[in-house]
C-alpha positions in Angstrom: 0.0 0.0 0.0 2.8 2.3 0.8 4.7 1.2 -2.2 1.9 2.0 -4.5 1.5 5.4 -3.0 5.2 6.1 -3.4 5.1 4.9 -7.0 2.2 7.2 -7.8 3.9 10.2 -6.2 7.1 9.6 -8.2 5.0 9.4 -11.5 3.3 12.7 -10.8 6.6 14.4 -9.9 8.2 13.1 -13.2 5.3 14.4 -15.2 5.5 17.8 -13.5 9.3 18.0 -14.4 8.7 17.0 -17.9 6.1 19.8 -18.3 8.3 22.4 -16.7 11.3 21.5 -18.9 9.0 21.5 -22.0 7.7 25.0 -21.2 11.2 26.4 -20.7 12.5 25.1 -24.0 9.6 26.5 -25.9 10.1 29.9 -24.4 13.8 29.8 -25.3 12.8 28.7 -28.8 10.5 31.8 -29.2 13.1 34.3 -27.9 16.2 33.1 -30.0 15.8 33.5 -33.8 16.2 30.4 -35.8 19.5 30.3 -37.8 19.6 28.8 -41.2 21.7 25.8 -41.5 24.9 26.1 -43.6 24.2 25.7 -47.2 20.5 26.4 -46.9 18.8 28.0 -50.0 18.4 31.9 -49.7 21.0 32.2 -46.9 23.2 35.2 -47.4 27.0 34.2 -47.8 29.3 36.6 -46.0 31.1 38.9 -48.5 34.9 39.7 -48.3 35.6 43.1 -46.8 37.3 45.4 -49.4 38.6 48.7 -48.2 37.3 51.7 -50.1 39.6 53.1 -52.8 40.8 56.7 -52.4 40.3 58.6 -55.6 42.4 61.7 -56.2 41.0 64.5 -58.4 43.1 67.2 -60.0 41.6 70.5 -61.3 42.9 71.2 -64.9 42.4 74.8 -66.0 42.4 75.3 -69.8 42.6 78.8 -71.1 40.4 79.6 -74.0 41.9 80.0 -77.5 42.2 83.7 -78.1 43.7 83.7 -81.5 46.4 86.1 -82.7 46.6 89.5 -81.0 44.9 92.2 -82.9 45.9 95.8 -83.0 43.3 98.3 -81.7 41.8 100.3 -84.5 42.0 104.0 -84.0 40.7 106.7 -86.2 43.9 108.6 -87.3 43.3 112.0 -88.7 44.4 112.5 -92.3 46.8 115.3 -93.1 45.6 117.5 -95.9 47.9 120.2 -97.7 46.2 122.6 -100.3 47.4 125.8 -101.8 46.4 128.8 -99.7 45.0 132.1 -101.1 44.2 135.2 -99.2 40.7 135.0 -97.6 40.5 131.3 -97.4 39.1 130.0 -94.1 41.5 128.2 -91.9 40.0 125.0 -90.2 40.5 124.5 -86.4 44.0 123.2 -85.8 45.3 124.2 -89.3 48.0 126.5 -90.1 49.6 128.3 -93.2 53.3 127.7 -94.3 55.6 129.0 -96.9 57.6 126.8 -98.9 60.0 127.0 -101.8 59.0 125.6 -105.3 60.9 122.5 -105.7 59.6 122.1 -109.1 61.8 125.0 -110.2 65.0 125.1 -108.1 65.7 121.4 -108.3 65.6 121.1 -112.1 67.5 124.4 -112.3 70.3 123.3 -110.1 70.6 120.0 -112.2 70.9 122.0 -115.4 73.4 124.4 -114.1 75.6 121.8 -112.6 75.6 119.5 -115.5 76.4 122.3 -118.0 79.1 123.8 -115.8 81.0 120.7 -115.0 80.9 119.5 -118.7 82.2 122.9 -119.9 84.9 123.1 -117.3 86.1 119.5 -117.9 86.2 119.9 -121.7 88.0 123.3 -121.4 90.6 121.8 -119.1 91.2 118.8 -121.5 91.5 121.3 -124.5 94.1 123.4 -122.6 96.0 120.3 -121.8 96.1 119.1 -125.4 96.7 122.5 -126.9 99.1 124.2 -124.6 100.3 121.3 -122.5 98.9 122.8 -119.2 95.8 122.0 -117.2 96.4 124.5 -114.2 94.8 127.3 -116.0 91.6 128.2 -113.9 89.8 129.8 -116.9 87.5 126.8 -117.8 86.1 126.8 -114.2 84.8 130.2 -114.4 81.0 130.0 -114.2 78.9 130.7 -117.3 81.7 132.4 -119.5 84.5 129.9 -118.8 83.9 128.3 -122.2 84.5 131.5 -124.1 87.8 132.1 -122.2 89.4 129.0 -123.7 87.6 128.7 -127.0 89.6 129.8 -130.1 87.8 128.1 -132.9 84.3 128.6 -134.4 83.2 125.2 -133.1 84.5 126.0 -129.7 82.7 129.3 -129.6 79.4 127.7 -130.5 79.8 125.0 -127.8 80.6 127.9 -125.3 77.5 129.8 -126.4 75.4 126.8 -125.7 77.0 126.3 -122.4 76.3 129.9 -121.4 72.7 129.5 -122.4 72.3 126.2 -120.3 74.0 127.6 -117.2 72.1 130.8 -117.3 68.7 129.0 -117.6 69.6 126.6 -114.8 70.8 129.4 -112.6 67.7 131.4 -113.3 65.3 128.5 -112.4 67.3 127.8 -109.2 67.0 131.4 -108.0 63.4 131.7 -109.0 62.4 128.4 -107.2 64.0 129.8 -104.0 62.6 133.2 -104.4 59.1 132.6 -105.5 57.8 130.8 -102.4 54.2 129.5 -102.1 51.8 129.3 -99.2 50.1 126.1 -98.3 47.2 125.4 -95.9 47.9 122.3 -93.7 45.1 120.8 -91.6 43.9 117.5 -90.4 40.5 115.7 -91.1 38.9 112.4 -90.7 39.2 109.8 -93.5 37.3 110.4 -96.6 37.0 113.3 -99.2 35.5 116.7 -98.8 35.3 120.2 -100.3 37.1 123.3 -99.3 35.7 126.7 -100.4 37.8 129.7 -100.6 37.5 133.4 -101.8 40.3 135.8 -102.6 39.7 139.5 -103.3 41.2 140.8 -106.6 41.5 144.3 -108.1 38.2 145.1 -109.5 36.5 141.9 -108.5 37.2 138.6 -106.6 38.0 134.9 -107.1 36.2 131.9 -105.7 38.0 128.5 -105.4 36.9 125.0 -104.7 39.3 122.4 -103.6 38.6 118.7 -103.5 40.6 116.7 -101.0 
């Protein structure tokens, strides 16, 4: 009787321990997440760690192409020179100048020099051949040097031509230096224009129109 009671008590205690252990294992199963077994489908495999690469950037500055340098364009006034007559208006900044007539004294000087040296050279050569001397200064006398050494009709004709040539050249030279002309000098923008002028004359007047 006692043995049966003891056996029944041990059975009840065993059933109670089994229930307590089962409840504890179920609670632990709910708290801990289930891990996928190795090789299971859908399990994420660990990736090898790769350190981030450091990228270096360099700023490159490119200058734009400017082409060949160009010179600045500036409006340069144009210099105008016209003959000046009394009474002509003088533009602002203009002035009147007096100049010799190069068209007269330059040709006159050339004619005089050519005829003088030719006559003197020929006269000196003639004296050297005729009298055996070339130290005579008569051929080098201006204008009349040819007459001083000429003793033949041909020589006198050549001397007369030399006198005329030297006289004409000397006259043009002196006239070109003496007969000066007046010019009006002023500056204007590029282009052409007209310049009106008026000069009083005895018993009337004269109008002039200059295109520049």
